[in-house]
C-alpha atoms as one frame of an Amber mdcrd trajectory, in Angstrom:
protein
   0.000   0.000   0.000   2.851   2.442   0.919   4.466   1.814  -2.530   1.294
   3.225  -4.127   0.619   6.086  -1.690   4.129   7.674  -1.930   4.036   8.227
  -5.719   0.466   9.478  -5.486   1.469  12.014  -2.824   4.408  13.200  -4.962
   2.185  13.543  -8.027  -0.387  15.413  -5.953   2.273  17.788  -4.684   3.546
  18.387  -8.188  -0.001  18.912  -9.512  -0.575  21.422  -6.760   2.146  23.621
  -8.285  -0.123  24.166 -11.272   0.417  24.208 -15.011   3.640  25.707 -16.370
   4.912  26.387 -12.896   8.140  28.401 -12.916  10.801  27.792 -10.278  14.185
  29.260  -9.499  16.328  27.739  -6.780  18.654  30.096  -4.893  21.943  30.803
  -6.684  25.118  30.151  -4.645  27.306  33.185  -3.869  29.805  34.060  -6.591
  33.513  34.105  -5.792  35.478  36.390  -8.098  39.030  36.027  -6.773  42.041
  35.527  -9.036  44.412  32.591  -8.604  46.637  33.046  -5.577  50.233  32.373
  -6.572  52.779  32.163  -3.767  55.952  34.225  -4.026  58.650  31.853  -5.220
  62.425  32.011  -5.302  63.667  30.930  -8.686  67.265  30.365  -9.612  69.180
  30.486 -12.852  72.663  29.048 -12.635  74.058  29.718 -16.043  77.274  29.959
 -17.980  77.921  33.298 -19.666  80.182  32.501 -22.581  82.573  34.654 -24.548
  84.612  33.628 -27.553  88.277  32.732 -27.076  88.725  33.721 -30.704  87.603
  37.270 -29.902  89.987  37.460 -26.938  92.786  35.987 -29.043  92.282  38.649
 -31.715  92.316  41.355 -29.037  95.610  40.083 -27.594  97.006  39.852 -31.107
  96.286  43.548 -31.576  97.752  44.419 -28.168 100.991  42.448 -28.579 103.502
  43.856 -31.104 104.804  41.561 -33.806 108.394  42.776 -33.326 109.172  42.043
 -29.733 112.779  43.252 -29.674 115.499  44.623 -31.913 119.227  45.374 -31.517
 121.905  47.294 -33.455 124.979  47.522 -31.237 128.770  47.453 -31.520 130.340
  44.889 -29.156 134.034  44.978 -28.287 134.163  41.256 -27.725 132.227  38.935
 -29.956 134.981  36.272 -29.877 137.150  36.098 -26.804 140.926  35.932 -27.153
 142.327  32.446 -27.633 145.434  31.334 -25.775 147.685  28.318 -26.380 149.344
  26.582 -23.428 153.005  25.930 -24.262 153.641  24.250 -20.928 155.720  27.115
 -19.594 153.454  29.965 -20.499 150.136  30.550 -22.270 150.602  32.489 -25.448
 147.794  34.704 -26.812 147.505  33.804 -30.452 144.115  35.378 -31.167 143.004
  38.762 -29.803 139.455  39.672 -28.708 137.378  40.178 -31.803 134.686  42.834
 -31.852 131.612  42.950 -34.064 128.437  44.773 -34.776 125.309  42.846 -33.633
 122.143  43.504 -35.607 118.965  41.516 -34.960 115.259  41.268 -34.298 112.994
  38.960 -32.337 109.503  38.580 -33.776 106.534  36.547 -32.719 104.245  34.320
 -34.674 100.511  33.824 -34.284  99.308  34.018 -30.703  97.189  31.008 -29.753
  94.748  30.838 -26.844  93.536  27.560 -25.456  93.275  25.713 -22.191  90.919
  23.583 -20.175  89.207  23.801 -16.842  90.269  26.993 -15.065  93.577  27.248
 -16.960  93.784  29.694 -19.853  96.900  29.030 -21.880  98.655  31.454 -24.238
 101.215  30.108 -26.656 103.456  32.417 -28.712 106.089  31.155 -31.125 109.165
  33.441 -31.168 111.742  33.676 -33.927 115.099  35.463 -33.629 117.336  36.585
 -36.474 120.699  37.993 -35.284 123.708  38.891 -37.431 127.267  39.390 -36.238
 128.826  41.687 -38.812 132.484  42.483 -39.396 133.745  40.022 -36.805 137.294
  41.114 -36.354 136.841  43.310 -39.406 136.753  40.224 -41.594 133.479  38.261
 -41.866 129.784  38.433 -41.114 127.546  35.613 -39.935 123.815  35.344 -39.311
 122.200  33.276 -36.543 118.563  32.267 -36.178 116.735  30.785 -33.257 113.266
  29.788 -32.149 111.504  29.771 -28.808 108.020  29.019 -27.588 106.473  31.272
 -24.952 104.011  29.609 -22.583 101.705  31.622 -20.359  99.151  30.108 -17.978
  96.503  32.440 -16.603  94.097  31.800 -13.771  91.220  34.245 -13.983  89.032
  35.634 -11.240  86.536  38.402 -10.533  87.168  41.199  -8.047  84.499  42.647
  -5.772  83.606  45.336  -8.311  83.097  42.735 -11.068  86.456  43.625 -12.643
  88.383  40.702 -14.169  91.768  39.811 -12.724  94.417  37.369 -13.890  97.341
  35.675 -12.234  99.738  34.772 -15.028 102.804  32.554 -14.911 105.068  32.834
 -17.937 108.063  30.830 -19.168 109.690  30.076 -22.446 112.332  27.784 -23.875
 114.655  28.248 -26.827 114.045  25.244 -28.987 116.969  26.438 -31.097 119.079
  29.117 -29.360 120.461  31.736 -31.761 124.224  31.497 -32.236 127.078  31.184
 -34.718 130.221  29.079 -34.925 133.420  30.978 -35.639 137.003  29.879 -35.333
 135.958  26.823 -33.400 133.899  28.786 -30.912 130.143  29.050 -30.400 128.799
  32.570 -30.077 125.410  32.449 -28.237 122.961  35.334 -28.524 120.151  33.806
 -26.411 121.194  35.683 -23.283 121.255  38.979 -25.165 117.733  38.292 -26.477
 116.535  37.196 -23.054 117.442  40.495 -21.457 115.111  42.369 -23.773 112.488
  39.648 -24.306 111.524  38.988 -20.690 109.876  42.362 -19.951 107.984  42.194
 -23.251 106.587  38.750 -22.446 105.826  39.775 -18.866 103.597  42.501 -20.297
 101.071  39.771 -21.068 100.241  39.634 -17.379  99.031  43.210 -17.678  97.566
  43.076 -21.162  95.399  39.997 -20.512  93.313  41.546 -17.689  93.282  44.812
 -19.642  91.798  43.101 -22.692  89.310  41.236 -20.509  88.465  44.561 -18.922
  87.484  45.907 -22.334  84.482  43.595 -22.145  83.310  46.046 -19.461  81.770
  43.243 -17.482  80.565  45.460 -14.631  78.674  47.859 -16.913  77.173  45.064
 -18.989  76.117  43.036 -15.967  74.701  46.181 -14.347  72.637  46.802 -17.477
  71.459  43.198 -17.615  70.674  43.355 -13.872  68.520  46.457 -14.402  66.700
  44.777 -17.291  66.020  41.797 -15.022  63.434  43.770 -13.014  60.657  43.091
 -15.442  57.589  41.043 -16.290  57.784  38.306 -18.891  54.669  37.353 -20.820
  54.079  33.628 -20.432  50.847  33.526 -22.371  49.057  36.162 -24.443  45.504
  34.904 -23.890  43.378  32.141 -22.420  44.626  33.202 -19.951  46.910  36.213
 -20.270  49.714  35.335 -17.869  52.852  37.122 -16.664  55.880  36.218 -14.605
  57.247  39.192 -12.678  60.946  38.861 -11.883  62.721  40.661  -9.028  66.473
  39.849  -8.974  67.937  39.553  -5.488  71.427  38.107  -5.811  74.095  37.574
  -8.459  76.848  35.129  -7.712  80.153  34.376  -9.403  81.354  30.816  -9.652
  84.463  30.595 -11.794  85.873  30.911 -15.245  86.495  27.785 -17.216  87.547
  26.954 -20.745  85.146  24.893 -22.830  86.471  24.253 -26.326  86.765  27.687
 -27.919  84.703  29.474 -25.288  85.672  31.309 -22.137  82.802  30.596 -19.753
  81.884  32.531 -16.625  79.500  30.764 -14.268  76.889  32.986 -12.657  73.944
  32.277 -10.431  71.034  34.683 -10.317  68.478  34.354  -7.537  65.198  36.142
  -8.110  61.721  36.329  -6.648  59.174  35.262  -9.248  55.468  36.037  -9.099
  52.835  34.840 -11.536  49.888  37.024 -12.510  46.821  36.325 -14.610  45.266
  39.258 -16.440  46.884  42.634 -17.098  50.649  43.096 -17.092  51.789  43.836
 -13.523  53.896  46.882 -12.736  57.632  46.239 -12.938  59.420  45.981  -9.586
  61.731  48.815  -8.507  65.280  48.100  -9.712  68.219  48.046  -7.296  71.950
  48.523  -8.048  74.101  45.564  -9.096  75.305  43.843  -5.896  78.876  42.570
  -5.406  79.513  39.018  -6.645  78.495  36.249  -4.270  79.705  32.620  -4.181
  77.906  30.213  -6.511  76.622  26.772  -5.652  74.092  24.534  -7.347  73.514
  23.050 -10.745  72.762  24.806 -13.981  69.054  25.166 -14.404  65.905  27.189
 -14.588  62.610  26.840 -12.755  59.450  28.879 -12.954  55.680  28.605 -12.658
  53.120  28.699 -15.441  49.372  29.092 -14.849  47.086  26.859 -16.881  43.533
  28.123 -16.648  40.287  26.755 -18.031  37.663  29.446 -18.464  34.245  28.422
 -17.194  32.853  29.501 -20.553  34.683  26.466 -21.963  32.779  24.131 -19.668
  29.267  25.535 -20.112  28.609  24.280 -23.681  30.132  20.898 -22.810  27.752
  20.410 -19.871  24.810  21.564 -22.023  25.676  19.118 -24.826  26.015  16.274
 -22.332  22.584  17.006 -20.822  20.969  17.297 -24.266  22.354  13.877 -25.204
  21.069  12.480 -21.915  17.596  13.870 -22.633  17.607  12.330 -26.111  18.059
   8.907 -24.542  14.949   9.451 -22.422  14.660  10.186 -18.722  12.415   8.285
 -16.356  11.937   9.546 -12.810  11.019   7.228  -9.964   7.398   7.635  -8.970
   6.671   9.872 -11.989   7.633   7.888 -15.048   8.987   9.191 -18.375   9.689
  12.918 -18.475  10.120  15.095 -21.552  13.044  17.452 -20.772  14.525  20.391
 -22.676  17.799  21.906 -21.441  18.245  25.513 -22.620  21.224  27.102 -20.873
  24.096  26.336 -18.495  25.938  28.885 -16.328  29.080  28.001 -14.341  31.110
  30.074 -11.901  33.147  29.691  -8.737  31.455  29.607  -5.378  32.616  29.123
  -1.805  34.471  26.129  -0.414  36.273  25.244  -3.639  32.984  24.352  -5.330
  31.589  25.155  -8.737  28.109  26.639  -9.030  26.202  25.179 -11.985  22.953
  26.873 -13.036  20.780  25.011 -15.557  17.723  26.467 -17.319  15.362  23.653
 -18.291  11.773  22.680 -19.079  10.303  19.395 -17.895   6.902  17.761 -18.518
   5.712  14.402 -17.293   4.437  12.307 -20.200   0.689  11.663 -19.936   0.244
  14.441 -17.382  -0.441  17.705 -19.224  -0.650  19.661 -15.976   2.581  18.210
 -14.594   5.194  20.571 -16.096   7.813  22.943 -14.757  10.278  25.426 -16.220
  12.965  27.517 -14.623  16.557  27.462 -13.370  18.025  25.099 -10.852  21.419
  25.617  -9.214  23.737  22.795  -8.296  27.236  22.634  -6.841  30.108  20.297
  -7.668  33.738  19.747  -6.662  36.275  19.472  -9.533  39.460  17.520  -8.821
  42.505  15.886 -10.368  45.499  13.924  -9.171  49.023  15.411  -9.286  50.677
  15.301 -12.734  47.376  14.447 -14.385  45.695  16.942 -16.673  42.339  15.143
 -16.544  39.794  16.935 -14.322  36.720  15.200 -12.985  33.805  16.346 -10.815
  32.280  14.812  -7.705  29.646  15.631  -5.073  27.153  17.068  -7.571  24.242
  18.292  -5.440  21.306  20.701  -5.645  22.055  23.999  -3.947  18.688  24.014
  -2.107  16.978  22.397   0.878  16.287  18.715   0.432  12.561  19.015   1.058
  12.164  21.343  -1.938  12.453  18.425  -4.326   8.857  17.482  -3.506   7.488
  20.791  -4.786   8.413  20.853  -8.458   9.421  18.613 -11.301  12.842  20.220
 -11.976  14.029  19.544  -8.455  12.954  15.930  -8.896  14.728  15.855 -12.266
  18.081  17.047 -10.896  17.797  14.779  -7.907  18.005  11.848 -10.302  21.412
  10.110 -10.078  21.728   9.616 -13.857  21.167  13.340 -14.504  23.727  14.293
 -11.861  26.160  11.810 -13.408  25.672  13.512 -16.778  26.469  16.885 -15.208
  29.609  15.426 -13.617  30.597  13.981 -16.975  30.117  17.359 -18.659  32.238
  19.063 -16.010  35.112  16.693 -16.727  37.813  18.542 -18.606  41.043  17.440
 -20.219  43.619  20.153 -19.619  46.110  18.483 -21.978  45.443  20.755 -24.999
  45.517  23.895 -22.800  48.570  22.504 -21.039  50.428  21.932 -24.306  49.449
  25.324 -25.716  50.449  27.296 -22.627  53.754  25.446 -22.325  54.449  26.165
 -25.987  53.737  29.852 -25.447  55.931  29.941 -22.328  58.800  28.172 -24.110
  58.566  30.731 -26.883  58.421  33.629 -24.420  61.575  32.661 -22.514  63.267
  30.542 -25.150  65.358  33.334 -26.667  65.394  36.732 -25.001  67.911  39.502
 -25.577  68.761  41.806 -22.696  71.321  44.299 -23.995  74.376  42.351 -25.169
  73.302  39.162 -23.397  71.199  36.481 -25.054  69.219  34.207 -22.741  68.325
  30.800 -24.122  66.203  28.369 -22.148  64.977  24.878 -22.806  62.194  23.395
 -20.689  63.114  19.788 -19.942  60.710  18.805 -17.164  57.168  19.837 -16.312
  55.016  18.938 -13.314  51.488  20.033 -12.521  49.802  20.178  -9.152  46.214
  19.754  -8.076  43.355  21.832  -9.382  41.840  24.794  -7.577  38.630  26.754
  -8.225  39.171  30.484  -8.712  37.014  33.363  -9.850  38.821  33.420 -13.204
  38.508  29.746 -13.998  39.802  26.324 -13.059  43.475  26.817 -12.251  46.166
  24.164 -12.540  49.618  25.113 -11.165  52.497  23.998 -13.361  56.192  24.045
 -12.462  58.645  23.940 -15.349  62.356  23.227 -15.024  65.056  23.180 -17.630
  68.429  24.362 -18.780  69.448  27.953 -19.416  72.453  29.664 -20.924  73.435
  33.291 -21.284  75.795  34.188 -24.091  77.578  37.492 -24.466  76.660  38.574
 -27.978  76.904  42.310 -28.696  73.939  43.662 -30.654  76.286  45.263 -33.175
  77.897  41.886 -33.870  74.498  40.244 -34.072  73.432  42.770 -36.718  76.542
  42.059 -38.749  76.011  38.298 -38.603  74.473  36.914 -41.839  70.902  35.859
 -41.545
């Protein structure tokens, strides 16, 4: 008997609402907050590279080709020769004077090295003539030496380059002539004039490095670092505001034909969705600090799904459900038309889902309702998954209201709520791929003055979903490799395209 009475009471209650009854359940409060991104400390530990070829050419220009020359009359080119007769030594050959004319020139200067050792190799060639030896003959001597310089580079507190250079050289063939059975060596005469010239490299190397004007260029790059980088132009517009805090110096090292300076930049990074944020106030370039850590880059990218993307999906899902036919317990088949879906954020991390619909019980002309019913749902995902699902779909009204109109009964049906949950499911993968592509492009190659930043995103992780006033937000952390190359704009313009 109770199985018959309950449906009859429900039908009676529904009939009591009258024909074409219109209902509107209370709409949940709207939350219009933007995603809340925590202030993060990001680090770029990067090598700034300069060409050894450029430095080699600079040292070539700074080091003269003729290192030394001589044109001098010597009283003794060949010392007197004495013969021991047993009783006394007899001088049979007097001291012979001569005029010494010669030059010492260098060949091509070659820079190389490995690790923290910068090596400079200079071939040296000497041509020295002893003319009118004893007023009789002239002879020419040649010799070759190789100059080796090893420099260990560092950075002073004002970002000025310094070098500690050790220099030596060996005569592979000392210059000299043979005359009257004696060897006349000119290496010592060349040494006296050659040593101060070679020692000048210890001054010229830091001076040529100083012409890179590292302090001024780093100061300019540091100032440009206080900026906002566009991560995504639209859907959503997203910005990363960068506030540099620390610049550290690691070391120089030689890598093939590059002189590499390791720097570490620590910066506060903030992510914004919407309009471009104001740039932070720039501070002066700080002194160099020690560097630790691996090369790398990390930053945050917002991936946002606008609720307008979800509304047509939910509507299509409900329309398909209606086409299959809906039967409500105690009422029977119901003819349903879904007209509109509205979605926004509400309190407690929930979505508010408003659905405009018309419902009419088949065979009961008076049993019809139209209006808007509001439901709530909780979207969720698991870490590193871009697939979003919905749970806890419920009517945002008192439970006893479902007995007063047909729409409340309709949305109380489990199959209809399941259809809404299905429509709220969203695959972030396309948005994820698009936003990452835009972010890679935004930071992939950026010029700041004479420095070119190149970054390659190698690893991406996403967190769990949150409901915000601007849409469903998925936090994404990207890590990768970064390099900064010193490439003057003037040189870049001259380089063929």
